[in-house]
C-alpha positions in Angstrom: 15.4 10.4 -4.1 13.2 7.3 -3.4 12.1 4.8 -6.0 9.1 2.5 -5.3 8.2 -0.6 -7.3 5.0 -2.5 -6.6 4.0 -6.1 -7.6 1.3 -8.6 -6.9 -1.8 -7.2 -8.3 -4.3 -9.2 -10.3 -7.8 -10.6 -10.6 -9.4 -12.3 -7.6 -12.9 -13.5 -6.7 -14.9 -11.9 -3.9 -13.9 -13.3 -0.6 -10.4 -14.2 -1.9 -7.0 -12.9 -0.9 -4.2 -11.1 -2.5 -0.8 -9.9 -1.4 0.9 -6.8 -2.7 4.6 -6.0 -2.3 6.5 -2.7 -2.6 10.3 -2.5 -2.7 11.9 0.9 -1.9 15.3 2.0 -3.0 17.4 5.1 -2.7 17.5 7.3 0.4 15.6 5.0 2.7 15.4 5.3 6.5 13.3 3.3 9.0 11.9 6.5 10.5 10.1 7.5 7.3 6.5 6.5 6.8 5.4 3.9 4.3 2.1 2.6 3.3 -0.6 2.1 0.7 -3.2 4.2 -1.1 -5.7 3.2 -3.7 -7.7 4.9 -6.4 -10.9 3.5 -7.9 -12.3 4.5 -11.3 -13.9 8.0 -11.1 -12.8 8.5 -7.4 -10.1 10.3 -5.6 -7.0 8.5 -4.3 -7.7 7.3 -0.7 -5.7 6.0 2.2 -5.6 2.2 2.8 -3.1 2.2 5.6 0.3 3.6 6.7 3.0 2.4 9.0 5.6 4.3 11.0 7.6 3.9 14.2 4.4 4.8 16.1 2.5 1.9 14.6 0.1 1.1 11.8 -3.2 2.8 10.9 -5.9 1.6 8.5 -8.9 3.1 6.8 -12.1 2.0 8.4 -13.1 0.3 5.1 -10.2 -2.2 5.2 -9.6 -2.5 9.0 -9.8 -6.1 10.1 -9.4 -7.4 6.5 -6.1 -5.9 5.4 -2.7 -6.1 7.1 0.4 -4.0 6.4 3.8 -5.4 7.2 7.2 -3.7 6.8 10.6 -5.1 6.7 13.2 -2.4 7.2 16.1 -4.7 6.5 14.7 -5.4 3.0 13.1 -1.9 2.5 9.8 -3.5 1.7 6.2 -2.9 2.7 3.6 -5.5 1.9 -0.2 -5.4 1.9 -2.1 -8.6 2.7 -5.7 -8.3 1.6 -8.2 -10.8 2.8 -12.0 -11.1 2.4 -11.8 -9.0 -0.7 -14.9 -7.2 -1.9 -15.8 -5.8 -5.4 -15.5 -2.3 -3.9 -11.8 -3.0 -3.2 -11.2 -2.9 -6.9 -8.7 -0.1 -7.6 -5.2 0.8 -8.5 -3.1 0.4 -5.4 -0.1 2.7 -4.9 2.8 2.3 -2.6 3.5 5.5 -0.6 6.6 6.9 1.0 6.8 10.0 3.2 10.2 11.5 4.2 9.9 12.8 7.8 13.5 14.1 7.8 12.8 17.7 7.1 11.5 17.8 3.4 8.2 16.0 4.1 8.4 14.9 0.4 6.1 12.2 -0.8 7.0 9.5 -3.3 4.6 7.2 -5.1 5.0 3.9 -6.9 3.6 3.3 -10.4 0.6 1.5 -9.1 -0.7 -2.0 -9.5 -4.3 -3.0 -10.5 -6.4 -5.1 -8.2 -9.7 -6.3 -9.6 -12.2 -8.2 -7.4 -14.9 -9.8 -9.6 -16.6 -13.1 -10.1 
């Protein structure tokens, strides 16, 4: 079992920055994949970016503006969001994928990010 708790969402003006954090607990291993997804109103959940032992990959829509950082000692994964746009408004979910046989996915409860003037 894995538990994920996000923090750091809120309201920010276009062009601003925000940092989200996710703390994982339970059966955590550095080889497992962590990252972030988001879901805007009326839209499907979409990938923001994921990080693994092979590196970090981002959606084209956030590449160059968002940065994912992972601290395996603290079991955390952060999402630094810069140059935010109104279209970045969504609920952001922390993501954890076990790659040790089960391939089970865990989700955080989500944190709201609103980009508006």
